[in-house]
C-alpha positions in Angstrom: -64.4 20.9 46.0 -66.7 20.3 48.9 -69.6 21.8 46.9 -69.1 19.1 44.2 -69.2 16.1 46.7 -73.0 16.1 47.1 -73.4 15.9 43.4 -70.9 13.0 43.1 -72.7 11.2 45.9 -76.0 11.9 44.2 -74.8 10.4 41.0 -73.5 7.3 42.9 -76.9 6.9 44.5 -78.7 7.1 41.2 -76.3 4.5 39.7 -76.9 2.2 42.6 -80.7 2.6 42.3 -80.4 1.7 38.6 -78.5 -1.4 39.2 -80.7 -2.7 42.0 -84.3 -4.0 42.1 -86.1 -7.2 43.1 -85.8 -8.9 39.7 -82.2 -7.8 39.2 -81.4 -9.1 42.7 -83.2 -12.4 41.9 -81.3 -12.8 38.7 -78.0 -12.2 40.5 -78.9 -14.7 43.2 -80.0 -17.3 40.5 -76.7 -17.0 38.7 -74.8 -17.7 41.9 -76.3 -21.2 42.0 -74.3 -23.5 39.7 -77.0 -26.2 40.0 -79.7 -23.8 38.9 -77.6 -22.5 36.0 -76.9 -26.1 35.0 -80.7 -26.8 35.0 -81.3 -23.7 32.9 -78.7 -24.8 30.3 -80.3 -28.3 30.1 -83.7 -26.6 29.5 -82.3 -24.3 26.9 -80.7 -27.3 25.1 -84.0 -29.1 24.8 -85.8 -25.8 23.8 -83.2 -25.4 21.0 -83.8 -29.0 19.9 -87.5 -28.3 19.8 -87.1 -25.1 17.8 -84.5 -26.3 15.4 -85.9 -29.9 15.2 -86.6 -29.9 11.4 -83.1 -28.6 10.7 -81.2 -30.8 13.1 -83.0 -34.1 12.5 -80.9 -36.2 10.1 -84.0 -38.0 8.7 -87.8 -37.8 8.6 -89.6 -39.0 11.6 -91.6 -41.5 9.6 -88.9 -42.6 7.1 -88.9 -46.4 7.4 -86.3 -48.9 6.3 -87.1 -52.5 6.9 -83.5 -53.5 6.1 -82.3 -51.3 9.0 -84.7 -52.6 11.7 -83.4 -52.5 15.3 -79.9 -51.4 14.3 -77.7 -50.4 17.2 -76.1 -46.9 17.5 -73.6 -46.3 14.7 -72.2 -43.5 12.6 -75.2 -43.9 10.3 -77.8 -43.8 13.1 -76.3 -42.2 16.3 -79.1 -43.5 18.5 -79.9 -46.6 16.4 -83.2 -47.5 14.8 -86.5 -48.8 16.1 -88.6 -51.8 15.0 -89.7 -50.1 11.8 -86.3 -48.9 10.8 -86.9 -45.3 11.8 -84.0 -43.1 13.0 -84.4 -42.8 16.8 -82.3 -39.5 16.9 -84.7 -37.8 14.5 -87.7 -39.0 16.5 -86.2 -37.9 19.9 -85.5 -34.4 18.5 -89.0 -34.0 17.2 -90.3 -35.5 20.4 -88.8 -32.6 22.3 -91.1 -30.3 20.5 -94.2 -32.3 21.4 -93.2 -32.8 25.1 -92.2 -29.2 25.7 -95.3 -27.9 23.9 -97.6 -30.1 26.1 -95.6 -29.0 29.2 -95.7 -25.3 28.5 -99.2 -25.1 27.1 -100.8 -27.1 29.9 -99.0 -25.0 32.6 -100.1 -21.8 31.0 -103.7 -22.9 30.9 -103.4 -24.0 34.5 -101.9 -20.7 35.6 -104.6 -18.7 33.9 -107.6 -20.6 35.2 -106.0 -21.2 38.7 -105.0 -17.6 39.1 -108.5 -16.3 38.2 -110.2 -18.7 40.6 -107.6 -18.2 43.4 -107.8 -14.4 43.2 -111.6 -14.4 43.3 -111.7 -16.9 46.2 -109.1 -15.1 48.2 -110.3 -11.6 47.6 -114.1 -12.0 48.1 -114.0 -14.8 50.6 -117.2 -16.1 52.3 -119.4 -18.4 50.2 -117.3 -17.7 47.0 -114.2 -18.9 48.7 -116.0 -21.9 50.2 -117.3 -23.1 46.9 -114.0 -22.7 45.0 -111.9 -24.2 47.8 -114.2 -27.2 48.1 -113.8 -27.8 44.3 -110.1 -27.7 44.7 -110.2 -30.1 47.7 -112.3 -32.6 45.7 -109.9 -32.5 42.7 -106.9 -32.9 45.0 -108.5 -35.9 46.7 -107.8 -37.9 43.5 -104.3 -39.0 42.5 -103.3 -36.7 39.7 -102.5 -39.3 37.1 -105.7 -41.2 37.8 -107.7 -38.0 37.4 -105.9 -37.3 34.1 -106.6 -40.9 32.9 -110.3 -40.4 33.7 -110.5 -37.1 31.9 -108.8 -38.5 28.8 -111.0 -41.6 28.9 -114.1 -39.3 28.7 -112.7 -36.9 26.1 -111.0 -39.6 24.0 -107.3 -40.5 23.5 -105.3 -37.8 21.8 -102.5 -35.4 22.4 -104.8 -32.4 22.6 -107.1 -34.1 25.2 -104.0 -35.2 27.2 -102.9 -31.5 27.3 -106.4 -30.5 28.5 -106.4 -33.2 31.2 -102.9 -32.2 32.5 -104.0 -28.5 32.6 -107.2 -29.4 34.6 -105.4 -31.5 37.2 -102.9 -28.7 37.9 -105.4 -25.9 38.3 -106.0 -26.6 42.1 -102.2 -26.2 42.8 -102.0 -22.8 41.3 -105.5 -21.8 42.6 -104.6 -22.5 46.2 -101.2 -20.9 45.9 -102.6 -17.7 44.5 -105.5 -17.7 47.1 -103.0 -17.9 50.0 -101.0 -15.0 48.6 -104.2 -12.9 48.1 -105.3 -13.5 51.6 -102.1 -11.9 52.9 -101.8 -9.1 50.3 -105.3 -7.9 50.5 -104.7 -6.8 54.1 -101.8 -4.5 53.1 -102.2 -0.8 53.5 -101.9 0.1 49.8 -104.8 -2.2 49.1 -106.9 -0.5 51.8 -105.9 2.9 50.3 -106.9 1.8 46.9 -110.3 0.8 48.2 -110.6 4.1 50.1 -110.2 6.2 46.9 -112.9 4.2 45.1 -110.7 2.0 42.9 -112.7 -0.8 41.3 -112.2 -4.4 42.4 -111.0 -5.6 38.9 -108.3 -3.0 38.8 -107.2 -3.8 42.4 -107.0 -7.5 41.5 -105.1 -7.3 38.3 -103.1 -4.2 38.8 -102.0 -4.6 42.4 -102.7 -8.0 43.8 -101.8 -10.3 40.9 -98.4 -8.7 40.0 -97.4 -9.0 43.7 -98.4 -12.7 43.7 -96.4 -13.8 40.6 -93.1 -14.8 42.3 -94.3 -18.1 43.8 -96.4 -18.8 40.6 -93.2 -18.6 38.5 -91.5 -21.1 40.7 -94.4 -23.4 40.9 -94.9 -23.1 37.1 -91.3 -24.1 36.4 -91.7 -27.2 38.6 -95.1 -27.9 37.1 -93.7 -28.1 33.6 -91.5 -31.0 34.7 -94.5 -32.7 36.2 -96.6 -32.1 33.1 -93.9 -33.6 30.8 -93.9 -36.7 33.1 -97.7 -36.9 33.0 -97.8 -36.6 29.2 -95.2 -39.3 28.9 -97.3 -41.5 31.3 -100.5 -41.0 29.3 -98.6 -41.6 26.1 -97.1 -44.8 27.5 -100.7 -46.0 28.4 -101.9 -45.2 24.9 -104.0 -42.2 26.1 -101.8 -39.4 24.8 -100.0 -39.0 21.5 -101.2 -41.4 18.7 -99.0 -43.0 16.0 -97.0 -41.8 14.2 -96.3 -38.9 16.6 -92.8 -39.3 18.1 -93.8 -38.4 21.7 -91.3 -39.8 24.2 -93.8 -41.7 26.3 -95.3 -43.3 23.2 -91.8 -44.2 22.0 -91.2 -46.0 25.3 -94.5 -47.9 24.9 -93.7 -48.9 21.3 -90.2 -50.2 22.3 -91.0 -52.0 25.6 -91.0 -55.4 23.9 -87.4 -54.9 22.7 -85.9 -54.0 26.1 -83.5 -57.0 26.1 -82.8 -57.3 22.4 -82.6 -53.6 21.5 -82.4 -51.6 24.7 -81.3 -48.4 22.9 -84.9 -48.0 21.7 -85.9 -47.3 25.3 -82.8 -45.8 26.7 -82.7 -42.6 24.6 -86.3 -41.6 24.9 -86.1 -42.4 28.6 -82.9 -40.3 29.0 -84.6 -37.4 27.2 -87.5 -37.4 29.7 -85.2 -37.7 32.7 -82.9 -34.9 31.6 -85.7 -32.5 30.7 -87.5 -33.1 34.0 -84.2 -32.8 35.9 -83.4 -29.5 34.1 -86.8 -27.9 35.0 -86.6 -29.2 38.6 -83.1 -27.8 39.1 -84.1 -24.5 37.6 -87.3 -24.4 39.7 -85.2 -24.9 42.9 -82.9 -22.1 41.9 -85.8 -19.7 41.2 -87.4 -20.6 44.5 -84.1 -19.7 46.3 -83.8 -16.5 44.3 -87.3 -15.3 44.6 -88.2 -16.3 48.1 -86.9 -13.8 50.7 -86.9 -16.4 53.4 -84.4 -18.5 51.5 -81.9 -15.6 51.3 -79.2 -15.4 54.0 
């Protein structure tokens, strides 16, 4: 019997190793936070709205009925109608696709460009780091929304140009974050060993340094999506983002601002959609920060 015990212990150790790991531990920690899970459920709800929009929308986004202008919420129109008789529920559902697309796409572009610049600046240092860091400092010296307005004013008002502007203004945030991580990681012993055996810089950067820098980027990216949705709505409200008849939430707010007192539902539902989506990403981002940051764990 005593000869079998080491085998049993060995099996137990293997099972423990299979059920543990940094990402598994992070997921367990994330699930323990009810607020973070609530944020994830809110985000999943709006993602499903965006994916299933054409199926869920009761009417077309541009179907007008002049006899049903500014109708309050009812069984026929759950969120009422706007000044052109269009169903607000259908437009809010389709607006989820536009807002989430702008949020995700702009953040992905920011992460790609910012990560490349941040890795190069942090790894090579000296004059390369100085030039890239000064560019980041100049961009961060401007209020983000004003810089986005300036970029869209140069490129021309459109949803595509608003996406590009939002991506550009978020590049310094990710660049500086990655740079700070690279400055600490490149001094680790395994990086020194990789250089000693003649490993090329590109392989060190993208095989060792970048993967070990992704945890804070994931957290920042989640929070940045919420910011990007707000910025897209702000540009749309100012007439610099989505153009008619696109049902973007910010543009819907701009089109209905004259009916705030007579038909408040035309502003309430797009505004609630923006608020809930941003809230969901912020709650989920806070949960990811607590789960992925070792300093936040008790």
